[in-house]
PADRENMI-590672 format. One record per residue (C-alpha): x, y, z; residue number from 1. Coordinates in Angstrom, 3 decimals, always signed. Layout:
REM residues N
+----------+----------+----------+-----+
!       xx !       yy !       zz !   k !
+----------+----------+----------+-----+
!        X !        Y !        Z ! NUM !
...
+----------+----------+----------+-----+
***
This chain:
REM residues 450
+----------+----------+----------+-----+
!       xx !       yy !       zz !   k !
+----------+----------+----------+-----+
!   -0.084 !   +0.231 !   +0.163 !   1 !
!   +1.138 !   +3.737 !   -1.048 !   2 !
!   +0.420 !   +6.814 !   +0.510 !   3 !
!   -2.441 !   +7.747 !   +2.169 !   4 !
!   -3.218 !  +10.609 !   +0.355 !   5 !
!   -6.576 !  +13.187 !   +1.757 !   6 !
!   -7.863 !  +15.904 !   -0.355 !   7 !
!  -10.173 !  +18.514 !   +1.221 !   8 !
!  -11.980 !  +20.237 !   -1.717 !   9 !
!  -13.391 !  +18.165 !   -4.833 !  10 !
!  -13.187 !  +21.431 !   -7.332 !  11 !
!  -10.640 !  +21.996 !   -9.896 !  12 !
!   -7.696 !  +22.229 !   -7.766 !  13 !
!   -8.466 !  +19.388 !   -5.836 !  14 !
!  -10.129 !  +16.852 !   -8.613 !  15 !
!   -7.003 !  +17.165 !  -10.286 !  16 !
!   -4.518 !  +17.202 !   -7.769 !  17 !
!   -6.747 !  +13.853 !   -7.426 !  18 !
!   -6.110 !  +12.550 !  -10.839 !  19 !
!   -2.343 !  +13.732 !  -11.005 !  20 !
!   -1.596 !  +12.036 !   -7.840 !  21 !
!   -3.557 !   +8.648 !   -8.995 !  22 !
!   -1.063 !   +8.415 !  -12.173 !  23 !
!   +1.860 !   +9.342 !  -10.893 !  24 !
!   +1.186 !   +6.217 !   -8.096 !  25 !
!   -1.001 !   +3.343 !   -8.727 !  26 !
!   -0.778 !   +2.395 !   -4.802 !  27 !
!   -1.531 !   +5.253 !   -3.167 !  28 !
!   -4.496 !   +5.563 !   -1.480 !  29 !
!   -6.722 !   +8.785 !   -2.178 !  30 !
!   -9.442 !  +10.007 !   -0.937 !  31 !
!  -11.051 !  +13.285 !   -1.503 !  32 !
!  -13.786 !  +15.078 !   +0.549 !  33 !
!  -16.324 !  +17.740 !   -0.715 !  34 !
!  -19.157 !  +19.336 !   +1.604 !  35 !
!  -21.208 !  +19.272 !   -1.793 !  36 !
!  -22.642 !  +16.724 !   -4.438 !  37 !
!  -20.610 !  +17.935 !   -7.147 !  38 !
!  -17.395 !  +17.513 !   -7.654 !  39 !
!  -14.974 !  +18.958 !  -10.483 !  40 !
!  -17.287 !  +21.242 !  -10.879 !  41 !
!  -17.020 !  +24.743 !  -12.624 !  42 !
!  -18.863 !  +27.599 !  -10.589 !  43 !
!  -17.467 !  +29.588 !  -13.762 !  44 !
!  -20.647 !  +28.414 !  -15.659 !  45 !
!  -23.309 !  +29.454 !  -13.157 !  46 !
!  -24.015 !  +32.586 !  -14.887 !  47 !
!  -24.518 !  +30.723 !  -18.089 !  48 !
!  -26.705 !  +28.089 !  -16.258 !  49 !
!  -28.619 !  +31.658 !  -15.033 !  50 !
!  -29.108 !  +32.973 !  -18.417 !  51 !
!  -30.485 !  +29.365 !  -19.814 !  52 !
!  -27.623 !  +28.797 !  -22.315 !  53 !
!  -26.456 !  +25.547 !  -20.109 !  54 !
!  -29.895 !  +23.850 !  -19.105 !  55 !
!  -29.124 !  +21.388 !  -16.796 !  56 !
!  -26.655 !  +22.371 !  -13.334 !  57 !
!  -25.525 !  +18.689 !  -13.348 !  58 !
!  -23.531 !  +20.140 !  -17.196 !  59 !
!  -21.339 !  +22.317 !  -14.726 !  60 !
!  -19.421 !  +18.964 !  -13.152 !  61 !
!  -17.139 !  +17.601 !  -15.409 !  62 !
!  -17.348 !  +14.296 !  -14.169 !  63 !
!  -20.193 !  +12.836 !  -11.643 !  64 !
!  -18.397 !  +11.428 !   -7.912 !  65 !
!  -19.377 !   +7.987 !   -8.952 !  66 !
!  -17.635 !   +8.478 !  -12.246 !  67 !
!  -14.243 !   +9.729 !  -10.889 !  68 !
!  -14.116 !   +7.406 !   -8.136 !  69 !
!  -14.453 !   +4.283 !  -11.004 !  70 !
!  -12.264 !   +5.401 !  -13.707 !  71 !
!   -9.669 !   +6.886 !  -11.131 !  72 !
!   -9.921 !   +4.313 !   -7.795 !  73 !
!  -10.650 !   +7.236 !   -5.779 !  74 !
!  -12.765 !   +7.381 !   -2.354 !  75 !
!  -14.469 !  +10.219 !   -3.134 !  76 !
!  -16.908 !  +11.613 !   -0.587 !  77 !
!  -19.381 !  +13.698 !   -1.139 !  78 !
!  -21.953 !  +15.787 !   +1.031 !  79 !
!  -18.918 !  +15.433 !   +3.757 !  80 !
!  -17.736 !  +18.666 !   +5.255 !  81 !
!  -13.683 !  +18.545 !   +6.854 !  82 !
!  -14.443 !  +20.678 !   +9.987 !  83 !
!  -10.891 !  +20.342 !  +11.915 !  84 !
!   -7.337 !  +19.097 !  +11.078 !  85 !
!   -5.051 !  +17.742 !  +14.190 !  86 !
!   -1.731 !  +17.918 !  +12.672 !  87 !
!   -0.151 !  +16.267 !  +15.482 !  88 !
!   -2.421 !  +12.939 !  +14.884 !  89 !
!   -2.714 !  +13.693 !  +10.909 !  90 !
!   -6.335 !  +13.463 !  +11.142 !  91 !
!   -8.734 !  +14.934 !   +9.358 !  92 !
!  -12.148 !  +15.598 !  +11.007 !  93 !
!  -15.589 !  +15.281 !   +9.031 !  94 !
!  -19.401 !  +15.891 !   +9.424 !  95 !
!  -20.397 !  +12.740 !   +7.595 !  96 !
!  -24.051 !  +11.126 !   +7.355 !  97 !
!  -24.794 !  +12.755 !  +10.622 !  98 !
!  -21.676 !  +11.511 !  +12.261 !  99 !
!  -18.145 !  +12.633 !  +12.706 ! 100 !
!  -15.684 !  +10.721 !  +11.025 ! 101 !
!  -11.700 !  +10.516 !  +11.492 ! 102 !
!   -9.488 !  +10.259 !   +7.755 ! 103 !
!   -5.872 !   +9.785 !   +8.928 ! 104 !
!   -3.615 !  +10.821 !   +6.072 ! 105 !
!   +0.246 !  +10.942 !   +5.305 ! 106 !
!   -0.434 !  +13.845 !   +3.029 ! 107 !
!   -3.010 !  +16.480 !   +2.987 ! 108 !
!   -3.776 !  +18.583 !   +0.069 ! 109 !
!   -5.798 !  +21.872 !   +0.881 ! 110 !
!   -8.141 !  +22.623 !   -1.468 ! 111 !
!  -11.317 !  +24.491 !   -0.174 ! 112 !
!  -11.523 !  +27.146 !   -2.594 ! 113 !
!  -12.803 !  +30.482 !   -2.328 ! 114 !
!  -16.075 !  +32.652 !   -0.878 ! 115 !
!  -18.091 !  +35.190 !   -1.918 ! 116 !
!  -17.185 !  +38.548 !   -0.583 ! 117 !
!  -19.737 !  +40.081 !   +1.348 ! 118 !
!  -20.055 !  +43.769 !   +2.065 ! 119 !
!  -20.170 !  +44.725 !   +5.484 ! 120 !
!  -23.052 !  +46.912 !   +5.274 ! 121 !
!  -26.686 !  +47.262 !   +7.098 ! 122 !
!  -28.865 !  +45.167 !   +5.797 ! 123 !
!  -26.505 !  +43.071 !   +4.030 ! 124 !
!  -28.164 !  +39.719 !   +5.551 ! 125 !
!  -31.627 !  +40.471 !   +3.658 ! 126 !
!  -33.447 !  +37.927 !   +1.839 ! 127 !
!  -32.685 !  +38.839 !   -1.800 ! 128 !
!  -29.679 !  +39.343 !   -1.483 ! 129 !
!  -27.507 !  +36.218 !   -3.837 ! 130 !
!  -23.815 !  +35.346 !   -4.386 ! 131 !
!  -22.495 !  +32.783 !   -6.324 ! 132 !
!  -20.375 !  +30.064 !   -5.661 ! 133 !
!  -20.865 !  +26.477 !   -6.036 ! 134 !
!  -22.943 !  +25.008 !   -9.280 ! 135 !
!  -25.900 !  +22.802 !   -6.649 ! 136 !
!  -26.579 !  +26.266 !   -5.453 ! 137 !
!  -27.350 !  +27.305 !   -9.073 ! 138 !
!  -31.230 !  +26.122 !   -9.569 ! 139 !
!  -31.733 !  +28.073 !   -6.402 ! 140 !
!  -30.492 !  +31.145 !   -7.469 ! 141 !
!  -31.982 !  +31.097 !  -10.979 ! 142 !
!  -35.381 !  +30.656 !   -9.398 ! 143 !
!  -34.763 !  +33.513 !   -7.593 ! 144 !
!  -34.148 !  +36.071 !  -10.057 ! 145 !
!  -36.767 !  +34.278 !  -12.344 ! 146 !
!  -39.093 !  +35.565 !   -9.886 ! 147 !
!  -37.719 !  +39.452 !  -10.239 ! 148 !
!  -38.464 !  +41.914 !  -12.651 ! 149 !
!  -35.330 !  +44.708 !  -11.308 ! 150 !
!  -32.227 !  +43.226 !  -10.034 ! 151 !
!  -28.970 !  +44.817 !   -8.839 ! 152 !
!  -25.765 !  +43.728 !   -9.963 ! 153 !
!  -23.310 !  +44.864 !   -7.433 ! 154 !
!  -19.472 !  +44.289 !   -8.812 ! 155 !
!  -18.052 !  +45.446 !  -12.259 ! 156 !
!  -16.004 !  +42.554 !  -12.122 ! 157 !
!  -16.341 !  +39.335 !  -14.604 ! 158 !
!  -18.997 !  +37.375 !  -12.749 ! 159 !
!  -20.552 !  +40.906 !  -12.689 ! 160 !
!  -20.445 !  +41.292 !  -15.895 ! 161 !
!  -21.477 !  +38.143 !  -16.748 ! 162 !
!  -24.307 !  +38.101 !  -14.378 ! 163 !
!  -25.647 !  +41.589 !  -16.317 ! 164 !
!  -26.013 !  +39.369 !  -18.915 ! 165 !
!  -27.376 !  +36.316 !  -17.866 ! 166 !
!  -30.185 !  +38.376 !  -16.366 ! 167 !
!  -30.631 !  +40.700 !  -19.695 ! 168 !
!  -31.330 !  +37.648 !  -21.445 ! 169 !
!  -33.965 !  +36.944 !  -18.990 ! 170 !
!  -35.942 !  +40.105 !  -19.413 ! 171 !
!  -34.698 !  +41.844 !  -15.900 ! 172 !
!  -34.068 !  +45.329 !  -15.996 ! 173 !
!  -30.954 !  +45.256 !  -14.356 ! 174 !
!  -28.574 !  +48.229 !  -12.704 ! 175 !
!  -24.808 !  +47.728 !  -12.103 ! 176 !
!  -22.861 !  +49.054 !   -9.644 ! 177 !
!  -19.437 !  +49.753 !   -9.597 ! 178 !
!  -17.652 !  +51.410 !   -6.999 ! 179 !
!  -14.711 !  +52.092 !   -9.324 ! 180 !
!  -14.468 !  +54.758 !  -12.366 ! 181 !
!  -14.842 !  +51.767 !  -14.529 ! 182 !
!  -15.600 !  +47.838 !  -14.553 ! 183 !
!  -12.962 !  +45.742 !  -14.393 ! 184 !
!  -11.117 !  +48.059 !  -12.324 ! 185 !
!   -7.868 !  +45.629 !  -11.180 ! 186 !
!   -7.680 !  +43.831 !  -14.728 ! 187 !
!   -8.142 !  +46.379 !  -17.771 ! 188 !
!   -6.816 !  +50.406 !  -18.085 ! 189 !
!   -9.951 !  +52.506 !  -18.507 ! 190 !
!   -9.502 !  +53.609 !  -21.873 ! 191 !
!  -10.284 !  +50.007 !  -22.934 ! 192 !
!  -12.881 !  +49.337 !  -20.289 ! 193 !
!  -14.703 !  +52.078 !  -21.880 ! 194 !
!  -15.528 !  +49.847 !  -24.961 ! 195 !
!  -17.105 !  +47.538 !  -22.351 ! 196 !
!  -18.899 !  +50.413 !  -21.034 ! 197 !
!  -20.926 !  +51.538 !  -24.342 ! 198 !
!  -21.634 !  +47.652 !  -24.697 ! 199 !
!  -23.246 !  +47.617 !  -21.806 ! 200 !
!  -25.407 !  +50.182 !  -21.727 ! 201 !
!  -25.983 !  +49.159 !  -25.211 ! 202 !
!  -27.895 !  +46.344 !  -24.014 ! 203 !
!  -30.248 !  +47.655 !  -21.725 ! 204 !
!  -27.983 !  +47.295 !  -18.622 ! 205 !
!  -28.295 !  +50.929 !  -16.691 ! 206 !
!  -24.565 !  +51.075 !  -15.544 ! 207 !
!  -23.970 !  +52.933 !  -11.977 ! 208 !
!  -20.119 !  +53.810 !  -11.797 ! 209 !
!  -18.297 !  +55.738 !   -8.960 ! 210 !
!  -20.845 !  +55.156 !   -7.124 ! 211 !
!  -20.123 !  +52.992 !   -4.031 ! 212 !
!  -22.946 !  +50.266 !   -2.578 ! 213 !
!  -23.347 !  +51.560 !   +1.445 ! 214 !
!  -26.613 !  +49.759 !   +2.444 ! 215 !
!  -29.409 !  +47.724 !   +1.493 ! 216 !
!  -33.305 !  +47.939 !   +2.570 ! 217 !
!  -36.209 !  +45.551 !   +2.995 ! 218 !
!  -39.712 !  +44.686 !   +3.786 ! 219 !
!  -40.201 !  +42.061 !   +5.981 ! 220 !
!  -37.180 !  +40.540 !   +5.516 ! 221 !
!  -36.634 !  +40.868 !   +2.223 ! 222 !
!  -34.625 !  +43.432 !   +0.355 ! 223 !
!  -36.185 !  +46.106 !   -1.738 ! 224 !
!  -33.646 !  +48.712 !   -1.915 ! 225 !
!  -30.094 !  +49.650 !   -2.592 ! 226 !
!  -28.659 !  +52.398 !   -0.950 ! 227 !
!  -25.560 !  +54.004 !   -2.797 ! 228 !
!  -23.685 !  +57.174 !   -1.575 ! 229 !
!  -25.794 !  +58.929 !   -4.478 ! 230 !
!  -29.601 !  +57.665 !   -3.602 ! 231 !
!  -31.691 !  +54.581 !   -3.358 ! 232 !
!  -32.927 !  +52.217 !   -5.761 ! 233 !
!  -35.896 !  +49.976 !   -5.746 ! 234 !
!  -35.156 !  +46.352 !   -6.550 ! 235 !
!  -36.670 !  +42.829 !   -6.166 ! 236 !
!  -33.141 !  +41.021 !   -5.962 ! 237 !
!  -29.173 !  +41.499 !   -5.548 ! 238 !
!  -26.725 !  +39.529 !   -7.001 ! 239 !
!  -23.452 !  +40.509 !   -5.280 ! 240 !
!  -20.790 !  +39.959 !   -7.314 ! 241 !
!  -17.707 !  +42.107 !   -5.600 ! 242 !
!  -15.045 !  +38.883 !   -5.879 ! 243 !
!  -14.107 !  +36.582 !   -4.237 ! 244 !
!  -11.484 !  +35.846 !   -0.636 ! 245 !
!   -9.552 !  +32.423 !   -0.187 ! 246 !
!  -11.620 !  +29.741 !   +2.284 ! 247 !
!   -8.555 !  +29.457 !   +4.652 ! 248 !
!  -10.763 !  +28.483 !   +8.012 ! 249 !
!   -9.480 !  +25.079 !   +7.727 ! 250 !
!   -5.785 !  +26.023 !   +6.872 ! 251 !
!   -5.899 !  +28.090 !   +9.938 ! 252 !
!   -6.683 !  +25.473 !  +12.028 ! 253 !
!   -4.020 !  +23.651 !  +10.778 ! 254 !
!   -1.303 !  +26.197 !  +11.571 ! 255 !
!   -0.948 !  +27.044 !   +8.287 ! 256 !
!   +0.639 !  +30.030 !   +7.393 ! 257 !
!   -0.896 !  +33.055 !   +5.671 ! 258 !
!   +0.860 !  +35.065 !   +2.729 ! 259 !
!   +0.404 !  +38.579 !   +2.543 ! 260 !
!   -2.421 !  +38.295 !   +0.584 ! 261 !
!   -4.271 !  +36.598 !   +2.968 ! 262 !
!   -4.358 !  +33.940 !   +0.735 ! 263 !
!   -2.429 !  +30.461 !   +1.799 ! 264 !
!   +1.600 !  +30.878 !   +1.373 ! 265 !
!   +2.603 !  +27.990 !   -0.356 ! 266 !
!   +6.041 !  +27.501 !   -2.265 ! 267 !
!   +6.387 !  +26.581 !   -5.925 ! 268 !
!   +6.106 !  +22.752 !   -4.984 ! 269 !
!   +2.756 !  +24.209 !   -3.378 ! 270 !
!   +4.083 !  +23.100 !   +0.119 ! 271 !
!   +2.554 !  +24.485 !   +3.062 ! 272 !
!   +4.710 !  +26.074 !   +6.210 ! 273 !
!   +3.205 !  +22.999 !   +7.768 ! 274 !
!   +5.330 !  +19.567 !   +6.627 ! 275 !
!   +2.802 !  +17.368 !   +4.375 ! 276 !
!   +0.491 !  +19.577 !   +3.834 ! 277 !
!   -0.163 !  +21.325 !   +0.246 ! 278 !
!   -2.587 !  +23.713 !   -0.663 ! 279 !
!   -3.923 !  +24.754 !   -4.130 ! 280 !
!   -6.143 !  +26.397 !   -6.523 ! 281 !
!   -8.063 !  +29.403 !   -5.233 ! 282 !
!   -7.246 !  +28.968 !   -1.357 ! 283 !
!   -3.441 !  +29.692 !   -2.382 ! 284 !
!   -2.013 !  +32.466 !   -3.165 ! 285 !
!   +0.501 !  +32.520 !   -6.119 ! 286 !
!   +3.309 !  +34.983 !   -7.746 ! 287 !
!   +3.616 !  +37.216 !  -10.993 ! 288 !
!   +5.730 !  +35.706 !  -13.499 ! 289 !
!   +6.527 !  +39.702 !  -14.493 ! 290 !
!   +7.381 !  +40.984 !  -11.181 ! 291 !
!   +8.157 !  +38.185 !   -9.175 ! 292 !
!   +5.826 !  +39.445 !   -6.314 ! 293 !
!   +2.990 !  +37.300 !   -4.462 ! 294 !
!   -0.188 !  +38.062 !   -5.365 ! 295 !
!   -3.949 !  +36.071 !   -5.957 ! 296 !
!   -5.909 !  +34.720 !   -8.579 ! 297 !
!   -9.099 !  +33.164 !   -7.903 ! 298 !
!   -8.939 !  +31.488 !  -12.053 ! 299 !
!   -9.524 !  +27.915 !  -13.103 ! 300 !
!   -6.680 !  +27.430 !  -15.207 ! 301 !
!   -3.960 !  +28.383 !  -12.833 ! 302 !
!   -5.765 !  +25.899 !   -9.603 ! 303 !
!   -5.738 !  +23.455 !  -12.291 ! 304 !
!   -2.547 !  +23.663 !  -12.843 ! 305 !
!   -1.720 !  +23.910 !   -9.242 ! 306 !
!   -3.388 !  +20.871 !   -8.254 ! 307 !
!   -1.482 !  +19.143 !  -10.636 ! 308 !
!   +1.623 !  +20.189 !   -8.943 ! 309 !
!   +0.744 !  +19.372 !   -5.586 ! 310 !
!   -0.869 !  +15.770 !   -6.708 ! 311 !
!   +2.479 !  +15.076 !   -8.223 ! 312 !
!   +4.453 !  +16.265 !   -5.561 ! 313 !
!   +2.038 !  +14.717 !   -2.316 ! 314 !
!   +3.190 !  +11.696 !   -4.291 ! 315 !
!   +6.485 !  +11.803 !   -5.867 ! 316 !
!   +8.467 !  +14.765 !   -3.844 ! 317 !
!   +9.552 !  +17.978 !   -5.058 ! 318 !
!   +8.240 !  +16.368 !   -8.767 ! 319 !
!   +6.769 !  +19.271 !  -10.641 ! 320 !
!   +7.008 !  +23.027 !   -9.903 ! 321 !
!   +4.492 !  +25.916 !  -10.362 ! 322 !
!   +6.141 !  +28.831 !  -11.881 ! 323 !
!   +3.764 !  +31.627 !  -11.464 ! 324 !
!   +0.648 !  +33.633 !  -13.182 ! 325 !
!   +0.000 !  +36.448 !  -15.631 ! 326 !
!   -3.554 !  +36.136 !  -14.560 ! 327 !
!   -4.740 !  +35.947 !  -18.610 ! 328 !
!   -8.621 !  +35.612 !  -18.979 ! 329 !
!  -11.314 !  +36.277 !  -21.049 ! 330 !
!  -15.410 !  +36.688 !  -20.783 ! 331 !
!  -18.096 !  +37.445 !  -22.848 ! 332 !
!  -20.158 !  +40.797 !  -22.499 ! 333 !
!  -23.134 !  +40.356 !  -24.916 ! 334 !
!  -21.469 !  +40.596 !  -28.162 ! 335 !
!  -17.824 !  +41.546 !  -27.216 ! 336 !
!  -15.027 !  +39.257 !  -26.152 ! 337 !
!  -12.930 !  +41.168 !  -23.939 ! 338 !
!   -9.353 !  +39.290 !  -23.048 ! 339 !
!   -6.139 !  +40.527 !  -20.518 ! 340 !
!   -3.133 !  +39.181 !  -19.449 ! 341 !
!   -0.155 !  +40.811 !  -17.638 ! 342 !
!   -0.194 !  +44.089 !  -16.251 ! 343 !
!   -2.508 !  +47.331 !  -17.070 ! 344 !
!   -0.872 !  +50.440 !  -17.573 ! 345 !
!   -1.762 !  +51.583 !  -14.250 ! 346 !
!   +0.164 !  +48.536 !  -12.438 ! 347 !
!   +3.054 !  +48.949 !  -14.276 ! 348 !
!   +3.326 !  +52.388 !  -13.199 ! 349 !
!   +2.892 !  +51.239 !   -9.774 ! 350 !
!   +5.316 !  +48.407 !   -9.813 ! 351 !
!   +7.972 !  +50.783 !  -10.966 ! 352 !
!   +8.088 !  +50.119 !  -14.270 ! 353 !
!   +7.987 !  +52.995 !  -17.156 ! 354 !
!   +5.452 !  +51.500 !  -19.251 ! 355 !
!   +4.692 !  +52.688 !  -22.819 ! 356 !
!   +1.713 !  +52.016 !  -24.311 ! 357 !
!   +0.105 !  +51.393 !  -28.239 ! 358 !
!   -3.643 !  +50.886 !  -29.040 ! 359 !
!   -4.812 !  +50.037 !  -32.098 ! 360 !
!   -7.937 !  +48.956 !  -34.128 ! 361 !
!   -7.295 !  +45.644 !  -36.792 ! 362 !
!   -9.155 !  +44.049 !  -38.829 ! 363 !
!   -9.372 !  +39.644 !  -38.207 ! 364 !
!   -8.965 !  +38.765 !  -41.655 ! 365 !
!   -7.200 !  +40.377 !  -45.318 ! 366 !
!   -8.980 !  +43.902 !  -46.035 ! 367 !
!  -11.093 !  +41.962 !  -48.999 ! 368 !
!  -11.739 !  +38.871 !  -47.445 ! 369 !
!  -15.268 !  +39.017 !  -46.047 ! 370 !
!  -16.254 !  +38.135 !  -42.554 ! 371 !
!  -13.934 !  +39.999 !  -40.746 ! 372 !
!  -14.325 !  +42.352 !  -37.567 ! 373 !
!  -12.521 !  +45.164 !  -35.889 ! 374 !
!  -10.554 !  +44.196 !  -32.563 ! 375 !
!   -9.391 !  +46.860 !  -30.409 ! 376 !
!   -5.706 !  +45.900 !  -28.772 ! 377 !
!   -4.217 !  +47.613 !  -26.238 ! 378 !
!   -0.186 !  +46.558 !  -25.388 ! 379 !
!   +2.173 !  +47.811 !  -23.010 ! 380 !
!   +5.534 !  +47.776 !  -22.845 ! 381 !
!   +8.757 !  +48.781 !  -20.108 ! 382 !
!  +10.169 !  +51.508 !  -22.158 ! 383 !
!  +14.046 !  +50.752 !  -20.594 ! 384 !
!  +14.082 !  +47.336 !  -21.295 ! 385 !
!  +11.256 !  +46.800 !  -24.026 ! 386 !
!   +9.804 !  +43.626 !  -22.193 ! 387 !
!   +5.996 !  +43.292 !  -22.961 ! 388 !
!   +4.288 !  +43.921 !  -20.070 ! 389 !
!   +0.411 !  +43.074 !  -20.831 ! 390 !
!   -1.996 !  +43.054 !  -23.029 ! 391 !
!   -5.601 !  +43.813 !  -23.657 ! 392 !
!   -8.059 !  +42.911 !  -26.066 ! 393 !
!  -12.123 !  +43.837 !  -26.757 ! 394 !
!  -13.654 !  +42.748 !  -30.003 ! 395 !
!  -16.785 !  +40.938 !  -31.455 ! 396 !
!  -15.047 !  +37.599 !  -32.195 ! 397 !
!  -13.807 !  +34.892 !  -30.278 ! 398 !
!  -10.670 !  +34.590 !  -32.023 ! 399 !
!   -9.767 !  +37.259 !  -29.584 ! 400 !
!   -9.066 !  +34.116 !  -26.976 ! 401 !
!   -6.462 !  +32.974 !  -29.883 ! 402 !
!   -4.618 !  +36.467 !  -29.292 ! 403 !
!   -5.004 !  +36.858 !  -26.058 ! 404 !
!   -3.340 !  +33.172 !  -25.089 ! 405 !
!   -0.651 !  +34.188 !  -28.076 ! 406 !
!   +0.252 !  +37.256 !  -25.870 ! 407 !
!   +0.180 !  +35.141 !  -23.377 ! 408 !
!   +2.146 !  +32.693 !  -24.145 ! 409 !
!   +4.974 !  +35.466 !  -25.401 ! 410 !
!   +5.153 !  +37.932 !  -21.963 ! 411 !
!   +5.689 !  +34.426 !  -20.401 ! 412 !
!   +8.819 !  +34.097 !  -21.874 ! 413 !
!   +9.493 !  +37.541 !  -21.397 ! 414 !
!   +9.105 !  +38.643 !  -24.749 ! 415 !
!  +10.363 !  +42.147 !  -26.127 ! 416 !
!   +9.417 !  +44.485 !  -28.902 ! 417 !
!  +11.613 !  +42.576 !  -30.857 ! 418 !
!  +10.485 !  +39.540 !  -30.066 ! 419 !
!   +6.912 !  +39.894 !  -30.665 ! 420 !
!   +7.383 !  +41.729 !  -34.202 ! 421 !
!   +9.960 !  +38.685 !  -35.135 ! 422 !
!   +7.271 !  +35.720 !  -34.094 ! 423 !
!   +6.859 !  +33.807 !  -37.281 ! 424 !
!   +2.815 !  +34.291 !  -36.686 ! 425 !
!   +0.660 !  +32.676 !  -39.546 ! 426 !
!   -1.039 !  +34.564 !  -42.166 ! 427 !
!   -3.723 !  +33.740 !  -44.654 ! 428 !
!   -6.601 !  +36.237 !  -46.363 ! 429 !
!   -9.472 !  +34.060 !  -44.153 ! 430 !
!   -7.726 !  +34.126 !  -40.865 ! 431 !
!   -5.341 !  +37.175 !  -39.987 ! 432 !
!   -4.436 !  +40.585 !  -41.981 ! 433 !
!   -0.368 !  +39.914 !  -43.506 ! 434 !
!   +0.751 !  +41.798 !  -40.912 ! 435 !
!   -1.038 !  +40.147 !  -37.548 ! 436 !
!   -2.843 !  +42.263 !  -34.940 ! 437 !
!   -0.547 !  +41.642 !  -32.393 ! 438 !
!   +2.467 !  +42.390 !  -34.703 ! 439 !
!   +0.609 !  +45.401 !  -35.553 ! 440 !
!   +0.637 !  +46.968 !  -32.116 ! 441 !
!   +4.431 !  +45.670 !  -31.583 ! 442 !
!   +5.293 !  +48.086 !  -34.832 ! 443 !
!   +3.308 !  +50.983 !  -33.242 ! 444 !
!   +4.760 !  +50.281 !  -29.921 ! 445 !
!   +8.142 !  +50.861 !  -31.276 ! 446 !
!   +7.452 !  +54.204 !  -32.213 ! 447 !
!   +9.205 !  +53.860 !  -35.615 ! 448 !
!  +11.633 !  +51.131 !  -35.540 ! 449 !
!   +9.359 !  +48.676 !  -37.441 ! 450 !
+----------+----------+----------+-----+
***
């Protein structure tokens, strides 16, 4: 019998860790514990279920617990809540089926994910104020908003924008509140965000920027007003989309160190400060591939990869390293695809770079080929070194995803203006102009060198 590996959390990181540990060690005993009924789930899909694009909430899980257990020979415990960790005896205490069950471990992986942030304001606990977290809760969320005619969305991040679209698809009046001057304030610059604002307004979203929510009022315990610094607004429901925070409660009980981001501190092997305990996914902090500084990024692709590293190292020792992230992300806002990677111009300045930027509009096909569309690209570089620091792209075609992935691959390898210009990118009239839009952007950025 190999090691006993216990994994707390069956989401992206936990399921990925379990699968990798099994592949590398056929003899290990692997136990995965999740307090919900779903595993390998995709919370990012919840807005698309609410809006009716996805018909069944069960489709938001990649595997059923039974499939995962059978195919990978992993003991899967669902509806089982781990509530304490005894590091001295290497035991996890779990509430399961009305009883407390103890699971001994040789190696423990904490993959408890993140929790939605709630505003500590008057009325925050009223009925009708809704949050998004886990797919099995999605049917209740859709049922709640279907009964409403006017819904407030608080927060202009990815989830807030996706929910605004989902609610408009349901025919609801939507008020979107963001306390910063523009949506996606931590991931986009204001000039690019303006394109998103125009798309939101065009599709009937009532946009309230620079407007902080300071409270809620209700009738008979149910929310009916949003209170901001500028006024009161009558609503039927409120959807909170102000972000997430790492769910570190169990980790803290185990005496695991938190990092400067208040997520679990880990090294490149996903080891925590406590021997034989790893952490991965949205519960853990990571670091920037550009600055090397610690950061917190709650996105599914890094969570999956962190899980792979934790699972591998749990059974093989220091077998894999996690290199860090750029925060590459994309979402759809009505008819626009909105993508970014690396640093914004503001962030680059705050990190001590001397950023220069170029913003262009370019076609996605040769000018004579039908079906092409215009995309907007902003590229940021360090003036001194020429290193590309970030890219933001907004456009009405899925090709935006391909552009941002290419940019992320280049930035992740420390590419400079010269490197991007000479990147051997493809060309055919139906797929790109002879000067690829990314190369066009870097030509402008080069200030006449190319």
